[in-house]
C-alpha atoms as one frame of an Amber mdcrd trajectory, in Angstrom:
protein
 -16.999  47.312  33.645 -14.734  50.324  33.776 -11.045  50.651  32.857  -9.789
  50.437  36.449 -11.692  47.207  37.080 -10.577  45.658  33.787  -6.956  46.635
  34.346  -6.973  45.419  37.933  -8.355  42.054  36.892  -5.880  41.721  34.026
  -2.576  42.644  35.693  -2.245  39.701  38.095  -3.116  36.968  35.579  -0.886
  38.618  32.957   2.100  38.666  35.320   1.478  35.053  36.334   1.165  33.978
  32.688   4.514  35.590  31.811   6.191  33.980  34.818   4.716  30.541  34.098
   5.655  30.720  30.419   9.182  31.791  31.389   9.627  28.927  33.848   8.362
  26.344  31.382  10.466  27.624  28.477  13.749  26.981  30.234  12.743  24.654
  33.060  13.530  27.361  35.603  12.830  26.796  39.300   9.491  27.873  40.700
  10.667  31.053  42.419   7.839  33.172  43.766   7.575  36.580  42.161   8.406
  38.242  45.497  11.777  36.454  45.566  12.506  37.484  41.995  11.731  41.111
  42.839  13.989  40.993  45.913  16.810  39.593  43.783  16.195  42.314  41.205
  16.594  45.017  43.878  19.851  43.487  45.120  21.172  43.017  41.582  20.485
  46.652  40.700  21.482  48.321  43.970  24.123  45.979  45.358  24.329  45.086
  49.045  21.523  46.643  51.076  20.229  46.579  54.626  16.950  44.674  54.981
  15.074  47.892  55.813  16.340  49.461  52.562  15.147  46.435  50.592  11.733
  46.740  52.262  11.586  50.412  51.341  12.506  49.786  47.712  10.004  46.946
  47.408   7.401  48.943  49.338   6.668  46.065  51.680   6.871  45.560  55.432
  10.226  44.668  56.994   8.697  41.423  58.260   7.946  40.439  54.662  11.599
  40.939  53.706  12.658  39.007  56.800  10.507  36.038  55.778  11.763  36.157
  52.196  15.392  36.375  53.313  14.996  33.446  55.698  13.821  31.250  52.830
  16.297  32.630  50.315  19.345  32.207  52.556  18.341  28.575  53.158  18.315
  27.985  49.387  21.557  29.896  48.769  20.028  32.782  46.838  20.792  35.528
  49.340  23.735  35.980  51.670  23.548  37.892  54.935  26.808  39.726  55.618
  27.730  41.742  58.686  27.596  45.461  57.984  30.981  47.103  57.567  29.824
  50.088  59.641  27.547  48.556  62.285  28.190  45.011  63.468  24.645  44.825
  64.892  23.176  44.892  61.400  23.572  42.925  58.203  23.534  43.669  54.516
  21.866  41.433  51.995  23.692  40.292  48.874  22.404  38.209  45.969  24.558
  35.120  45.524  26.320  34.529  42.190  23.911  31.647  41.508  20.954  33.948
  42.180  22.304  36.591  39.798  22.725  33.952  37.109  19.189  32.701  37.729
  17.788  36.246  37.567  19.605  36.837  34.296  18.082  33.650  32.878  14.585
  34.660  34.042  14.951  38.089  32.433  16.389  36.767  29.174  13.790  34.026
  28.766  10.948  36.306  29.842  11.939  38.835  27.182  12.130  36.089  24.556
   8.718  34.712  25.510   7.110  38.154  25.488   8.616  38.889  22.071   7.272
  35.588  20.775   3.798  36.293  22.177   3.800  39.843  20.804   4.565  38.591
  17.300   1.442  36.431  17.500  -0.697  39.563  17.893  -2.039  41.706  15.112
   0.090  44.712  14.144  -2.598  47.013  15.569  -2.515  45.204  18.927   1.289
  45.317  19.062   1.220  49.036  18.286  -1.458  49.646  20.938   0.666  47.888
  23.564   3.770  49.828  22.529   1.888  53.115  22.684   0.424  52.229  26.100
   3.832  51.688  27.753   4.468  55.363  28.659   0.981  55.634  30.150   1.526
  52.441  32.162   4.810  53.840  33.513   2.974  57.023  34.466   0.255  54.947
  36.163   2.890  53.064  38.154   4.354  56.386  39.258   0.930  57.637  40.321
   0.387  54.480  42.361   3.853  54.664  43.950   3.813  58.416  44.572   2.619
  60.286  47.660  -0.439  58.634  49.073   0.312  55.480  47.101   2.583  53.937
  49.707   1.348  50.685  51.195   0.745  50.524  54.923   3.394  48.852  57.027
């Protein structure tokens, strides 16, 4: 197998393992990763129009619409009328959602630290040294030509 195949097969299970370990460590609710990412965008950028959230997440507007429908029903996201155009809304993460996101991030970091200490020093160093290359890879995937179809 080549590097691209190995990496592609590893990324999804790795992300799911981190999320599962995080949920179990602090008995956090079973939020889908897509909801966590939407909350992260709102936490970092503040109130946004749904189309801006879709652009930042690089997903279709209909995907954001479906996420928001579920998340407003559970009190994680609030839809507020736009201050400039009453035909549109802005999305805001609720205070409870921001607290939940903070807990996910804190516990996730703790769990990753714990798992990293279980590795050999050479493996920890290899992961640390790979981080800049992984950031560069993400940029290459997100750059021109890397945009998902809508």
